N, C-alpha and C positions, 0 to 999 in steps of 0.2 A: 628316486628316479623318476621320471615320466613314463608312460608307457610306449610301446610302441610303434612307429608311425607304418604300419603296416600288420597286416593279419595273417597268421600264421595258420597253413591250415590244420595242422595235426598238434593240438593244444597240449602241453606236457601236465597239461593241470587233466585232462580227463583221465579216468579211470583206468582206460587200458590201454594208458601210453607209457606203464613200464612194459607190456606186453609188446609194444610195437618196439620200444629198443632191445629188448632182449634179440627182436625177429632182425631186427637190422642188424646186432653184432652178430649173429649167426654166420648171414648173407653177408657182408661186408668186410668183416675181419679179418678172413685169411689173404684177401687180397690187399689191404690195407699194410697189414702185418709184413707181407711180402715186400712191398715199395718199401716202408720204413726200414727193413732188415737189408737193404740195397745199399740205404747211406752209410752202412759203418758203425762202428762206437758211438754210441751216443750218450756215453757217459761224461757229467758234468753238463752237456749242453741243455740251451735254453729255450725248450718247445713251449708253444702256446698250438693249443688245442681247443679250437672255435666250435661251436654247437654242440658241445662236449656229449649232451643227452643223458646218457646213464654211465658213462663216462670208460667203457671197457678197453678204448684207444689210449685214453689219457692214463689208466693202469698200468698197458703193457709198457707205456714208453716211461714210467716212472720204476717200475721194474727193471729195467736195461740201466738204471741210472741217469736219466734224466732230471731236470730241474723241470716240473711243469707244470702250468697254468689251464687249466679247464677251465670255460667259459660257455655258458649260455645266458639264454633270457631268462631262462627258468631252468632253478639249478635243484629242485628239490630231488630230483633221482641221483644226484652227484656226493659221492658218500666222501667224507669228511676224514676215513682212516686208510686211505689206499695209496699214499703215499703222493698225491698231485694236490695244490693249492686250489681252491673255488673261488671263481668272480663271477657276480651275477651284472651282463653286459649286454647293452643292445649295439653290435657293431654299426646298426644303421645311423645312429646316432652318437656313438661317442667314439674318440682317439681309439686306434690301436693301442691296446694296451702296453705301457712299460718294454718298449721295444729300444734297443735292436732284438734280435730272434735267429737264433740259429737254424729252426724250423717249428714252419706254419703249418697246421694241419687242418682243411674243412672240410667235412664230408655231408652232402647232400645238403649241401648250408647256403651255397649262394644263389642256386636256382629256386629259392623261395624269397630272395631280399632283392628289395628296390635299390635302385642303382647298384646294381652286383658290378659293371665292369671298372666304375670308380673304386668302389670297395677293393676289388682285388690289386688295383693301382696301389690302394695304401698301403695293402698286405706287402705288396714285392720292394714297398719304399720301407717296411716297416724290418727288414731282415737284414742279418749282420752281412758284413764283407762274405762271401761264398756259401751264405745260408740259404737253405731250400725250401721253397715255399708246394707244398702238395694238395690241390685240390680234387677231390672226386664228388662225381656228380654223374645222375642216370639221366641217359636220353630217351624218356619215355613215353614221347609221342608216336612213334611211328607204330602204323597197325598192322595186323597179324600175331593177335596175341597166342590166340590158340592155336596150339599144337594134335592136340587130340582132346576128342570130346567123349560122354557117354552117349550123343544124339546129338542132330546140327539145330535142333531149338536150345540146348544148352550151351553149346556152340555161340549163336545168335546173340543171346542174353549175355554171357563176358564179354564180348564185343560192342556189345552198346555199351556195358558199363564203363569198359575201357575209354570209349569216344566221350561217355559224357566226362567222364574225370579227368580225362587229358586236354580236352577243347574249352568244356565251361566249367567245371569247380575248382580243378588247382589255377586253371590262368583268372578267373574270378578273385583269387585273393594273391596275385602278382605272382604265380609261381611262373618259372619259363622253362617246358618240357624240352626245349634244342637247346637251351644255354651250354649243356656238355659239350655240343659239339663246336662251340665258341670259345672255349677255355683256353686252349692250346696258344691261336692267334690272340687273344687278349694278354698270356703270358708273355710272348715276344714282342709286343707293343709297350708291355711294361716297364720293358730293358733285361728281362730273366733270359737267361744263358743255357744253352745245351737242353730246349725244352723236350721235353719226352711223354707221349701219350701211348697208355696200353689202354687199348680197349677189351673188357669181357664181358660174354655173359653165358649164361646156361638158361636148364627147362629147369622148371618149377613144376612136379605134379602135386594133384592135389594132396593135402597133410604135411607138406615140408614146409620150411619156414616161408619161400617167397609167395605160394600160394594164402598161407596164412595170412600175410601180411596184406592181401586185398581184400580177407575177411575183416581184418583192422580197417582197413579204409572205412570198409561199408558201413562198422558200427561208429566212427568219430564221423563222418559224412553224413549220415543217411539222411538228416534232414535236406539235405541239398539235392540227394539223387530221390527223395519223396518229389520235392519240389519241381525236378527236372523231369517229373514223370514214370518214374519204377512206383509198381505197388509193393505193399509192404510184401506180399505173397512172392514177388520176384527177388527183391533182397534177401530174404529167408532161403529162397533157391538159391541163389549165389553164394551166402555164406555156404550152405551144404554140400554145394560144389567144389568149396575150398578145400575140403577135407575129403574128398573122394580122388582118390588114386586115379582112375578110369581119365580125369580133368590135369591137361599139361599143356600149362602156357610159358611163351617163354619169356625169361627174362627179360629186364629191363638192359641195355646194353650202357656197362659201367665203365664212363671214362676216366682214367686216374691220369692225371694232368702233374708232370713234376718239372719245375725251373728254379733254377738258383741265381742269386744274387750274383753281381762279378767279384771277384774278390779285391780287387781295388777300387769299388765302392767306397763311398763317404772318404 
């Protein structure tokens, strides 16, 4: 298989990637599971889990009796003993696998990919009649991240980190921090029905999963932050703040958007 036609900001091959997957599961799984539970009995349903990471959602679906295919560009963190099938797959360059699907789920995936609107249309077309597409994305580009900080200098440093992350580093790799707000309209345009978006966010104190995710960002994108003008001492200070409960940041807005294929489709 040829390499991807884009650069992903958070390489699964990094030693710290496993920690990122654990943190993302802790933050996102409660929302995702609540949305999936509302779909009813999943036994025997064909489910496609895209960008599956370490497989927490794929394992949850398999545990409910679904027939699950978990895909990722780098599948090293997906276990073969958790009830799902694993496929290495590049969604930007290859067809949607083995359609039609009763459920397709993608979390924090399309916002990183080029051609995301066209990919969403392909996913919608890969649904079985009445099938569901659940796309969950963070809208991370909004300012005002800091809710409380040990001192004004720390607050300013965190705000500067956020500005560089979402205005320079992530967009430089093709990430769109505002895509989440366009998913609902894209699903409607793709012909899905009953499209519904739930938007959730909370506060993340230093030492909790959300704040520690920022510390992981600092590790994986360290060279980019240095090139953007941060000193090594400033990055060390940011890492320490991520573990300091006196720092409280606003969590990214999670847009969880669900749409269904028409039952008379096909």
